[in-house]
C-alpha positions as CSV (number, residue, x, y, z in Angstrom):
1,M,-26.5,82.6,1.2
2,P,-23.1,81.7,0.2
3,V,-22.7,78.9,-2.4
4,R,-20.6,76.1,-1.4
5,P,-18.8,74.0,-3.9
6,V,-20.3,70.5,-4.4
7,A,-17.8,67.9,-3.3
8,V,-16.9,65.5,-6.1
9,L,-17.9,62.0,-5.1
10,K,-15.0,59.6,-5.4
11,R,-15.6,56.2,-6.7
12,S,-15.1,53.7,-3.9
13,A,-12.0,51.4,-4.3
14,G,-13.4,47.9,-4.6
15,F,-13.9,45.1,-7.1
16,T,-16.7,44.7,-9.5
17,L,-18.8,41.6,-9.6
18,L,-17.3,40.7,-13.0
19,E,-13.8,40.9,-11.6
20,L,-14.7,38.6,-8.7
21,M,-16.3,36.1,-11.0
22,V,-13.2,35.9,-13.2
23,V,-10.9,35.4,-10.2
24,L,-13.2,32.6,-8.9
25,V,-13.2,30.8,-12.3
26,L,-9.4,31.0,-12.4
27,I,-9.1,29.6,-8.9
28,G,-11.5,26.8,-9.8
29,I,-9.5,25.8,-12.9
30,I,-6.2,25.8,-10.9
31,F,-7.8,23.7,-8.1
32,S,-9.1,21.2,-10.7
33,F,-5.6,20.7,-12.2
34,A,-4.2,20.3,-8.7
35,V,-6.7,17.6,-7.8
36,L,-6.3,15.7,-11.1
37,S,-2.5,15.7,-10.7
38,L,-2.7,14.3,-7.1
39,S,-5.1,11.5,-7.8
40,G,-3.2,10.0,-10.8
41,D,-1.6,6.9,-9.1
42,S,-2.5,4.4,-11.8
43,I,-0.5,1.6,-10.2
44,S,-2.5,2.0,-7.0
45,E,-5.8,1.8,-9.0
46,L,-4.5,-1.3,-10.8
47,M,-3.6,-2.9,-7.5
48,E,-7.1,-2.1,-6.1
49,Q,-8.6,-3.7,-9.2
50,E,-6.5,-6.8,-8.8
51,T,-7.4,-7.1,-5.1
52,R,-11.1,-6.8,-5.9
53,R,-10.7,-9.4,-8.7
54,L,-9.1,-11.9,-6.4
55,A,-11.6,-11.3,-3.6
56,T,-14.5,-11.8,-6.0
57,L,-13.0,-14.9,-7.5
58,L,-12.4,-16.4,-4.1
59,E,-16.1,-15.8,-3.1
60,L,-17.2,-17.2,-6.5
61,A,-15.0,-20.3,-6.0
62,G,-16.4,-20.8,-2.5
63,D,-19.9,-20.7,-3.9
64,E,-19.0,-23.1,-6.8
65,A,-17.4,-25.6,-4.4
66,V,-20.5,-25.7,-2.3
67,L,-22.9,-25.9,-5.2
68,R,-20.9,-28.6,-7.1
69,G,-19.8,-30.5,-4.0
70,E,-16.2,-30.3,-5.3
71,E,-13.0,-29.5,-3.5
72,L,-11.2,-26.6,-5.1
73,A,-7.9,-25.0,-4.4
74,V,-5.8,-21.9,-5.4
75,N,-2.3,-22.3,-6.6
76,F,-0.4,-19.1,-6.2
77,T,2.7,-18.6,-8.3
78,D,5.4,-15.9,-8.5
79,N,3.4,-14.1,-11.2
80,G,-0.3,-15.0,-10.6
81,Y,-2.7,-17.6,-9.5
82,E,-4.9,-20.4,-10.8
83,F,-7.9,-22.4,-9.5
84,L,-7.6,-26.1,-9.3
85,V,-10.1,-29.0,-9.0
86,L,-9.5,-32.2,-7.0
87,Q,-9.7,-35.2,-9.3
88,D,-11.0,-38.6,-8.4
89,G,-7.5,-40.0,-8.3
90,G,-6.4,-37.5,-5.8
91,G,-4.4,-35.1,-8.0
92,W,-5.2,-31.5,-8.7
93,Q,-6.1,-30.3,-12.2
94,S,-6.3,-26.8,-13.5
95,S,-9.9,-25.6,-13.9
96,G,-9.0,-24.8,-17.5
97,D,-9.5,-21.7,-19.6
98,D,-13.3,-21.8,-19.6
99,G,-15.2,-19.8,-17.1
100,L,-14.1,-17.2,-14.5
101,L,-11.9,-19.6,-12.5
102,K,-9.1,-19.8,-15.1
103,A,-5.4,-19.1,-14.5
104,Y,-4.6,-15.4,-14.2
105,S,-1.2,-13.6,-14.5
106,L,-0.7,-10.3,-12.6
107,P,0.6,-7.2,-14.4
108,A,4.4,-6.9,-14.4
109,D,4.6,-4.0,-12.0
110,I,2.5,-5.7,-9.2
111,E,3.9,-8.2,-6.7
112,L,1.7,-10.6,-4.6
113,R,2.9,-11.7,-1.2
114,L,1.1,-14.6,0.4
115,E,1.0,-15.8,4.0
116,V,-0.7,-19.0,5.1
117,E,-0.7,-19.6,8.9
118,G,1.7,-16.6,9.3
119,E,4.4,-18.0,7.0
120,P,5.1,-17.4,3.4
121,P,4.5,-20.7,1.5
122,E,6.5,-22.0,-1.4
123,L,5.1,-20.8,-4.7
124,N,4.5,-23.3,-7.4
125,V,5.0,-23.1,-11.1
126,M,1.9,-22.2,-13.2
127,T,0.2,-25.2,-14.7
128,G,-2.2,-25.3,-17.7
129,E,-1.4,-25.5,-21.4
130,D,2.3,-24.9,-20.9
131,A,2.6,-27.7,-18.4
132,G,1.7,-30.4,-20.9
133,E,-0.2,-33.7,-20.5
134,D,0.4,-34.0,-16.7
135,A,-1.7,-31.0,-16.0
136,E,-4.7,-32.4,-17.8
137,E,-4.4,-35.8,-16.1
138,G,-4.1,-34.4,-12.6
139,D,-0.7,-33.7,-11.0
140,D,0.0,-35.6,-7.8
141,S,3.1,-33.5,-7.0
142,L,1.3,-30.2,-7.1
143,T,0.3,-28.9,-3.7
144,P,-1.8,-25.7,-3.7
145,Q,-1.5,-23.3,-0.9
146,V,-5.2,-22.5,-0.3
147,F,-8.0,-25.0,-0.2
148,I,-11.7,-24.3,-0.8
149,L,-13.8,-27.1,0.5
150,S,-17.3,-28.2,-0.5
151,S,-18.4,-27.4,3.1
152,G,-17.7,-23.7,2.4
153,E,-14.5,-23.6,4.5
154,M,-11.3,-22.1,3.2
155,T,-7.7,-22.2,4.2
156,P,-7.2,-18.9,6.2
157,F,-4.6,-16.7,4.4
158,A,-3.5,-13.2,3.8
159,A,-2.3,-11.8,0.5
160,T,-0.7,-8.4,-0.1
161,F,-0.6,-6.6,-3.4
162,L,2.3,-4.1,-3.6
163,S,4.4,-2.3,-6.1
164,L,7.7,-0.3,-5.9
165,Q,6.0,2.4,-7.9
166,S,3.1,3.1,-5.4
167,D,2.8,4.3,-1.9
168,Y,-0.1,2.0,-1.2
169,R,-0.5,-1.7,-0.3
170,Y,-3.6,-3.7,-0.6
171,H,-4.2,-6.4,2.0
172,L,-6.7,-9.3,1.4
173,N,-7.6,-11.6,4.2
174,A,-9.6,-14.8,4.0
175,T,-11.1,-16.6,7.1
176,L,-11.7,-20.3,7.8
177,L,-15.4,-19.7,7.1
178,G,-14.7,-18.3,3.6
179,K,-15.2,-14.6,4.4
180,V,-12.9,-12.5,2.2
181,T,-12.1,-8.9,3.2
182,W,-9.6,-6.3,1.9
183,E,-8.2,-3.0,3.0
184,V,-5.7,-0.4,1.7
185,E,-2.6,0.8,3.6
186,E,-0.6,3.9,2.8
187,T,3.1,3.4,3.2
188,L,5.3,6.3,4.0
């Protein structure tokens, strides 16, 4: 019987398990950096935080008005907002610096646009310590834009938080019955 030469077995051309694992780890690291760089809109996160803060404070003020039997209001200014209490003499007084319903200034990069009954109202000047004695006594000339009644009703309004540095806008809406909702919109 003739002897045949044994064929040399060639190693198959493929990848080892170790090579595949290294490639998957590298793809995971690159994907992680891509996700982190896309979700870094800090102004948008700050606007969301401000929208949530205002919504929560409005709900709190509505509850406080009902529990105390007081008429409250919100005075929006060009750089923030403050909660006011109706005095016995008929004027509005700042709720002061104690508690959660104190005057609040927005961060410099965020703008607040307000609509009451479909129209932008005139924004007032911030009262409080800088306004002097008249703010403590109750200011008859101050007319807030949003009223929160002791019956639980609220002036219906819409507020929009926006910034030139972000592609997002946050819309807050309040109904007559005091329900506060908000949503985000992406601008292109």
